[in-house]
C-alpha positions as CSV (number, residue, x, y, z in Angstrom):
1,M,-22.2,99.8,-98.2
2,T,-23.0,99.2,-101.6
3,P,-20.2,101.1,-103.4
4,T,-21.9,104.5,-106.1
5,P,-22.0,103.0,-109.7
6,E,-19.5,105.0,-112.3
7,H,-20.7,105.2,-115.7
8,I,-18.3,105.2,-118.5
9,E,-18.2,104.4,-122.3
10,V,-15.2,101.7,-122.5
11,L,-13.6,99.5,-119.8
12,V,-10.6,97.7,-121.0
13,V,-9.9,94.3,-118.8
14,G,-6.1,93.9,-118.6
15,G,-3.2,96.4,-119.1
16,G,-0.9,93.9,-121.0
17,T,0.4,94.4,-124.1
18,A,-2.6,94.5,-126.2
19,G,-4.8,96.2,-123.1
20,T,-2.4,99.6,-122.7
21,I,-3.1,100.4,-126.5
22,A,-6.3,99.7,-126.6
23,A,-7.0,101.8,-123.6
24,I,-5.3,104.7,-124.9
25,Q,-6.7,104.7,-128.1
26,S,-10.3,104.4,-126.9
27,A,-9.2,107.4,-124.8
28,K,-7.7,109.2,-127.5
29,A,-11.0,108.9,-129.3
30,G,-12.7,111.1,-126.9
31,A,-14.5,107.7,-125.1
32,K,-14.3,108.0,-121.5
33,T,-12.3,104.9,-120.5
34,S,-10.9,102.6,-117.9
35,L,-8.4,100.4,-117.6
36,I,-8.7,97.6,-114.7
37,E,-5.3,95.6,-114.2
38,R,-4.4,93.2,-112.0
39,G,-0.8,94.2,-111.3
40,S,1.4,96.9,-110.5
41,Q,2.3,98.0,-113.6
42,L,1.7,98.0,-117.1
43,G,3.1,96.3,-120.4
44,G,2.3,92.3,-119.3
45,V,4.3,90.3,-121.0
46,T,6.7,93.3,-122.1
47,T,7.5,94.3,-118.5
48,T,6.1,92.0,-115.7
49,G,6.8,89.2,-118.2
50,G,10.8,90.3,-119.0
51,V,10.0,89.8,-122.9
52,N,11.9,93.3,-123.6
53,F,12.3,92.9,-127.1
54,P,9.0,93.4,-128.6
55,G,8.7,92.7,-132.5
56,L,7.8,92.6,-135.3
57,F,6.5,95.8,-136.9
58,H,8.4,95.5,-140.5
59,A,8.1,92.9,-143.1
60,W,9.8,92.9,-146.5
61,G,11.7,96.3,-145.9
62,K,8.2,97.9,-144.5
63,Q,6.7,98.7,-141.7
64,I,3.2,97.0,-141.4
65,I,2.5,97.8,-138.1
66,S,2.7,101.7,-137.1
67,G,0.4,103.8,-134.6
68,I,0.5,103.9,-130.8
69,G,2.3,101.2,-129.7
70,W,5.1,101.5,-132.1
71,D,5.5,105.0,-130.7
72,L,5.8,104.1,-127.4
73,V,8.4,101.1,-128.5
74,R,10.4,103.6,-130.0
75,R,10.5,106.1,-127.6
76,T,11.2,103.7,-125.0
77,A,14.7,102.9,-127.2
78,L,15.1,106.6,-128.1
79,L,15.1,107.8,-124.3
80,E,18.1,105.5,-123.9
81,D,19.8,106.1,-127.0
82,R,19.2,102.9,-128.5
83,E,20.2,102.0,-132.0
84,L,17.2,100.9,-133.5
85,P,17.7,97.9,-136.8
86,D,18.1,98.4,-140.0
87,F,14.5,98.2,-141.0
88,S,14.5,98.3,-145.0
89,T,16.9,95.1,-144.9
90,I,15.3,91.5,-145.0
91,P,17.0,90.0,-141.9
92,E,18.3,86.2,-142.2
93,R,16.4,85.4,-139.1
94,H,13.3,87.0,-137.8
95,W,14.5,88.1,-134.2
96,H,17.0,90.4,-135.9
97,H,14.5,93.2,-136.2
98,Q,13.4,92.8,-132.7
99,I,13.7,95.8,-130.7
100,R,15.6,95.5,-127.0
101,I,13.9,98.1,-124.7
102,N,14.1,98.8,-121.0
103,G,10.6,97.1,-119.3
104,S,10.4,99.3,-116.7
105,L,11.0,102.5,-118.7
106,Y,8.2,101.3,-121.6
107,A,5.8,100.7,-118.1
108,A,6.5,104.2,-117.2
109,L,6.0,105.9,-120.8
110,A,2.9,103.3,-121.4
111,E,1.4,104.8,-117.7
112,E,2.3,108.5,-119.0
113,S,0.6,107.9,-122.3
114,C,-2.5,106.1,-120.1
115,L,-2.7,109.2,-118.1
116,E,-2.4,112.0,-120.7
117,A,-5.1,110.4,-123.1
118,G,-7.2,110.6,-119.8
119,V,-7.6,106.7,-119.2
120,D,-8.6,106.2,-115.7
121,L,-6.3,103.3,-114.2
122,C,-7.2,101.2,-111.7
123,F,-4.5,99.1,-110.5
124,Y,-4.7,95.9,-107.9
125,E,-8.2,95.1,-109.1
126,F,-9.8,91.8,-111.1
127,V,-13.1,91.5,-112.4
128,S,-15.1,89.6,-110.1
129,S,-18.4,89.6,-112.3
130,I,-20.1,90.6,-115.5
131,E,-23.8,91.3,-115.9
132,A,-25.1,91.9,-119.4
133,V,-27.6,95.1,-119.0
134,D,-29.6,97.3,-121.5
135,G,-27.0,99.9,-123.0
136,G,-24.0,97.4,-122.0
137,W,-22.5,96.0,-118.8
138,K,-22.5,95.8,-115.4
139,V,-19.0,95.0,-114.2
140,K,-17.9,94.4,-110.8
141,S,-13.9,94.7,-109.4
142,V,-12.4,94.5,-106.4
143,G,-9.1,95.0,-104.9
144,P,-7.5,95.6,-101.4
145,G,-9.8,98.0,-99.5
146,I,-12.1,98.4,-103.0
147,E,-15.2,97.7,-104.6
148,R,-15.9,99.3,-107.6
149,I,-19.4,98.8,-109.8
150,I,-18.5,100.3,-113.1
151,H,-21.5,100.3,-115.9
152,C,-20.2,100.7,-119.3
153,K,-20.9,100.3,-123.1
154,V,-18.0,98.2,-124.3
155,L,-15.9,95.7,-122.9
156,I,-12.6,95.1,-124.4
157,D,-10.9,91.7,-123.0
158,C,-7.6,91.8,-123.0
159,T,-7.0,89.4,-120.3
160,G,-4.5,87.4,-122.8
161,G,-6.9,84.0,-121.6
162,A,-10.5,85.5,-122.8
163,D,-11.5,85.9,-118.8
164,V,-13.6,88.3,-119.4
165,V,-15.6,86.8,-122.1
166,G,-15.7,83.1,-120.2
167,M,-17.5,85.2,-117.4
168,A,-19.5,86.9,-119.6
169,G,-20.7,83.3,-120.5
170,F,-19.2,82.9,-124.5
171,P,-17.6,80.3,-125.8
172,R,-14.0,79.7,-125.4
173,L,-11.7,77.0,-126.9
174,R,-8.0,75.6,-126.2
175,D,-6.3,72.5,-126.8
176,P,-7.2,69.8,-124.6
177,L,-4.0,68.0,-124.3
178,E,-1.4,70.4,-124.4
179,T,-0.3,74.1,-123.9
180,Q,2.8,75.8,-125.4
181,P,5.1,75.9,-122.2
182,G,6.1,79.2,-120.8
183,T,9.0,80.6,-119.7
184,L,10.6,82.4,-116.8
185,M,13.0,84.9,-118.1
186,F,16.1,85.4,-115.9
187,E,20.1,86.0,-116.8
188,F,23.0,84.9,-115.7
189,G,26.7,86.4,-116.0
190,G,30.0,86.0,-114.1
191,Y,31.9,83.6,-116.8
192,E,33.5,84.0,-119.5
193,V,32.3,82.3,-122.6
194,S,35.1,82.5,-124.7
195,A,37.1,80.7,-122.2
196,L,34.5,77.9,-122.0
197,N,35.0,73.9,-123.1
198,G,31.9,73.7,-125.1
199,D,32.3,69.6,-125.2
200,A,33.1,69.0,-121.8
201,I,30.0,71.3,-121.0
202,Q,28.0,68.9,-122.8
203,R,28.9,66.1,-121.6
204,Q,28.1,67.4,-118.0
205,Y,25.0,68.7,-119.3
206,E,23.8,65.4,-120.8
207,N,24.7,63.4,-117.6
208,A,23.3,66.4,-115.3
209,L,19.7,65.2,-117.3
210,N,20.2,61.2,-116.8
211,T,21.0,61.5,-112.7
212,G,17.9,64.0,-112.4
213,A,20.1,67.1,-111.1
214,L,18.8,69.3,-114.7
215,K,15.2,68.4,-115.9
216,A,13.8,68.5,-119.1
217,G,12.8,72.4,-120.0
218,D,15.5,73.6,-117.8
219,F,17.1,74.4,-121.2
220,A,14.4,74.7,-123.7
221,T,15.8,72.9,-126.8
222,K,15.9,69.4,-125.8
223,S,18.9,68.3,-128.1
224,G,20.8,71.4,-128.3
225,R,24.1,72.4,-126.8
226,F,24.3,73.9,-123.6
227,I,26.7,76.1,-124.2
228,S,24.4,78.1,-126.7
229,F,22.2,78.3,-123.0
230,L,25.5,79.8,-121.8
231,Q,26.0,81.9,-124.4
232,K,22.4,83.5,-123.9
233,G,22.8,83.8,-120.4
234,G,20.0,81.9,-119.9
235,E,18.0,84.4,-121.2
236,N,14.6,83.1,-123.0
237,A,16.1,79.9,-123.0
238,Q,13.9,77.5,-120.5
239,H,10.9,75.8,-120.8
240,V,7.9,75.7,-118.1
241,F,6.0,72.6,-119.0
242,G,2.2,73.0,-118.7
243,A,2.6,76.8,-117.5
244,D,-1.3,78.2,-117.9
245,G,-2.2,82.1,-116.5
246,S,-5.8,81.2,-116.3
247,T,-6.3,80.8,-112.5
248,S,-4.9,82.3,-109.8
249,V,-3.7,78.3,-108.8
250,S,-2.0,77.4,-112.4
251,Q,-0.2,80.9,-112.7
252,T,1.5,80.4,-109.2
253,K,2.2,77.0,-110.1
254,A,3.9,78.2,-113.3
255,N,5.8,80.5,-111.2
256,I,6.8,78.1,-108.5
257,E,8.3,75.9,-111.3
258,G,9.7,78.4,-113.0
259,R,11.9,79.6,-110.0
260,R,12.8,76.0,-109.4
261,S,14.1,75.5,-112.8
262,M,16.3,78.8,-112.3
263,L,17.9,77.4,-108.8
264,R,18.6,74.1,-110.6
265,L,20.6,75.6,-113.5
266,L,22.3,78.1,-111.1
267,R,23.5,75.4,-108.7
268,F,24.9,73.5,-112.1
269,R,28.0,76.1,-111.8
270,T,29.9,73.4,-111.1
271,L,30.7,73.6,-114.8
272,P,34.3,74.4,-115.5
273,G,34.7,78.1,-115.6
274,C,30.8,78.8,-114.4
275,E,32.3,78.7,-110.8
276,N,31.0,82.5,-110.2
277,A,28.0,81.9,-111.8
278,R,25.3,84.3,-110.4
279,L,22.0,85.7,-110.9
280,L,21.7,88.8,-112.7
281,R,18.3,89.2,-112.7
282,A,14.7,87.3,-112.8
283,Q,11.0,88.3,-113.5
284,Q,8.5,87.6,-110.8
285,E,6.4,85.9,-112.9
286,T,6.5,83.0,-115.2
287,A,5.4,84.4,-119.0
288,V,3.0,82.1,-120.5
289,R,2.4,81.8,-124.2
290,E,-1.0,80.1,-124.4
291,T,-4.0,79.7,-122.7
292,W,-7.5,80.1,-124.2
293,R,-9.1,81.9,-127.3
294,I,-12.1,83.0,-128.0
295,E,-15.1,81.5,-130.8
296,G,-15.0,84.7,-132.7
297,E,-17.7,85.8,-135.9
298,Y,-14.6,84.5,-137.6
299,S,-11.3,82.2,-136.8
300,I,-8.1,83.0,-138.2
301,T,-6.5,79.5,-139.8
302,Q,-2.8,78.8,-140.4
303,S,-3.8,78.6,-144.1
304,D,-5.1,82.2,-143.8
305,Y,-2.0,83.7,-141.8
306,C,0.4,82.1,-144.0
307,T,-1.3,82.8,-147.5
308,G,-1.9,86.4,-146.1
309,R,-5.7,85.8,-147.0
310,Q,-7.3,89.1,-147.7
311,F,-10.5,90.1,-145.7
312,A,-12.7,92.4,-146.4
313,D,-13.0,93.6,-142.9
314,S,-8.8,93.6,-141.9
315,V,-8.1,95.9,-139.5
316,C,-4.6,95.5,-139.1
317,Y,-1.6,92.9,-140.2
318,S,0.7,90.5,-138.4
319,F,4.2,89.5,-139.1
320,Y,6.3,86.5,-137.1
321,P,6.5,83.0,-137.9
322,I,4.4,80.5,-137.3
323,D,5.9,79.7,-133.7
324,L,4.7,76.9,-131.7
325,H,6.8,75.7,-128.1
326,T,6.7,72.2,-127.7
327,A,8.8,69.4,-125.5
328,E,10.9,68.9,-128.2
329,G,11.6,73.1,-128.6
330,V,10.7,75.2,-131.4
331,K,11.7,75.5,-134.8
332,P,9.8,78.7,-136.2
333,V,8.5,78.4,-139.9
334,P,8.9,81.4,-141.4
335,L,6.0,83.1,-144.2
336,E,6.9,83.0,-147.5
337,E,8.6,86.1,-148.9
338,G,6.4,88.9,-149.6
339,V,3.3,87.4,-147.6
340,V,1.8,89.6,-144.6
341,A,-1.0,88.1,-142.6
342,R,-4.5,89.9,-141.9
343,I,-6.4,90.4,-138.7
344,P,-10.6,90.7,-139.5
345,L,-12.3,92.7,-136.9
346,R,-14.7,89.6,-137.2
347,A,-11.5,87.9,-135.3
348,L,-11.7,90.6,-132.3
349,I,-15.5,89.8,-131.6
350,P,-16.4,86.5,-129.7
351,K,-19.2,84.9,-131.1
352,Y,-22.8,86.1,-130.3
353,S,-21.6,88.8,-128.5
354,H,-22.8,92.2,-128.1
355,G,-20.8,95.3,-126.6
356,L,-17.9,93.0,-126.3
357,L,-14.1,92.9,-128.1
358,V,-11.0,91.0,-127.5
359,A,-7.5,91.9,-128.7
360,G,-4.1,89.9,-128.3
361,R,-3.1,86.6,-127.8
362,S,-7.1,85.3,-127.4
363,V,-7.9,86.3,-130.9
364,A,-10.0,83.8,-132.4
365,S,-7.4,81.6,-134.3
366,D,-6.5,78.3,-134.6
367,R,-3.7,76.8,-132.7
368,M,-1.1,77.2,-135.4
369,A,-2.1,80.9,-136.5
370,N,-2.3,81.7,-132.7
371,S,1.2,81.0,-132.4
372,A,2.4,83.6,-134.6
373,L,-0.4,86.2,-133.5
374,R,0.4,86.0,-130.0
375,V,3.6,88.3,-130.2
376,Q,3.6,91.4,-129.2
377,A,3.3,94.1,-132.2
378,S,0.6,91.9,-133.2
379,A,-1.2,92.4,-130.1
380,M,-0.5,96.3,-130.1
381,A,-2.1,96.4,-133.8
382,M,-5.2,94.3,-132.3
383,G,-5.2,96.8,-129.3
384,Q,-5.3,100.1,-131.1
385,A,-8.0,98.4,-133.6
386,A,-10.1,97.2,-130.4
387,G,-9.9,100.2,-128.9
388,A,-10.5,102.2,-132.3
389,C,-13.6,100.1,-132.7
390,A,-15.0,100.4,-129.0
391,A,-14.8,104.2,-129.0
392,L,-17.0,104.4,-132.1
393,A,-19.3,101.8,-130.7
394,A,-19.7,103.6,-127.7
395,Q,-20.1,106.9,-129.3
396,G,-23.2,105.9,-131.9
397,D,-24.6,103.4,-129.7
398,V,-24.1,100.7,-131.7
399,T,-22.3,97.2,-131.3
400,P,-18.7,96.6,-132.5
401,G,-19.7,94.4,-135.0
402,A,-22.2,97.5,-136.8
403,V,-19.7,100.1,-136.7
404,K,-18.6,101.2,-140.4
405,L,-15.4,99.9,-141.3
406,S,-14.8,103.0,-143.0
407,E,-15.1,105.3,-140.1
408,L,-12.9,102.9,-138.2
409,H,-10.2,102.4,-140.3
410,H,-10.3,106.6,-140.7
411,L,-10.0,106.8,-137.0
412,L,-7.0,104.4,-137.0
413,R,-5.0,105.9,-139.5
414,S,-5.8,109.6,-137.6
415,H,-3.4,108.1,-135.0
416,Q,-0.8,107.1,-137.6
417,A,-2.0,102.9,-137.2
418,V,-1.3,101.3,-140.7
419,V,-4.7,100.1,-142.0
420,P,-4.6,97.0,-145.0
421,S,-6.1,98.1,-148.0
422,P,-9.7,96.3,-148.5
423,A,-9.8,93.3,-150.0
């Protein structure tokens, strides 16, 4: 039996870092909005991926990303009485201004915010087909026991890998030779760091690499000292090479390799002082850093990002070091003092498309710029801009690129977003 078509204005595909914010903003702007998420909760990398320290919302002593995403992060931290950093200072390391939150609590608050805004949430579903029709899109989604047909005016692709854009037949790109490694987030405990002999541990670590007991990537910093891995409890200190979330097959492989690496490391507790090491927590999914990006009406370059280039159609800021992870590890390259990057609306619009937007790490950009644009605060800012643009486009029966920037900026500011001044 063919399901009865549903008619809405805005459909967001992907309930991760960007998609959650896009859906809330669209609904708050008065558009009838649905959100399809293949998993069981909202938040993506922040929750399911376990990167529960989003940033960066501030630059050079000023807040440059605010609005819906910031409010959710702030409320999550305050609900557990967590003290926020002093953002009026300029930190020695960029991660000093990241905000540690409870991922499960963030997911619950994000869900609550979606429901309060009027978003129709569709968990455990994924898009099976997309068709351009008069006035918008016909989208089929499936899940356990359900098949859905949705007619919408505007689609927002927040899958992280431009899945919808690819299904719709628009061009995407990625590096043909290399993809940034992913990371399975976990934490070890059961040992006292101050009692460990760093030199003895380093010798055993290097021997384990030589014998194959450990493999390259088990410790992300190839030439680093393993004592630093133990000091962090292993959190965010591992690399899964070739991690790719663009298909179920490649994500399955990344998850398996991430857990294999974790087990190798746990079995390495023969280190003096680590005999009682244990696994405290582990995420169920390896978080990926890079898959597909769109070919947009404009593509942000590394030069654009690192010089803070101004655009006439800027809709939000981004602030993070160039942060490309490789087999050699990662060496962040900070922006020069006073520089804050801007994101133009054109970079959120796939080339040749109508009624289609993206937000998050699939933003049109070169690989180096994307290594900074992909982080959570920037994805949230893009999500809010895309959600506002989609609502205005749907309500005005125009394509996103035809939305008046003055109206878009006004709507964003009315929901506490920080909007760059015109070029």
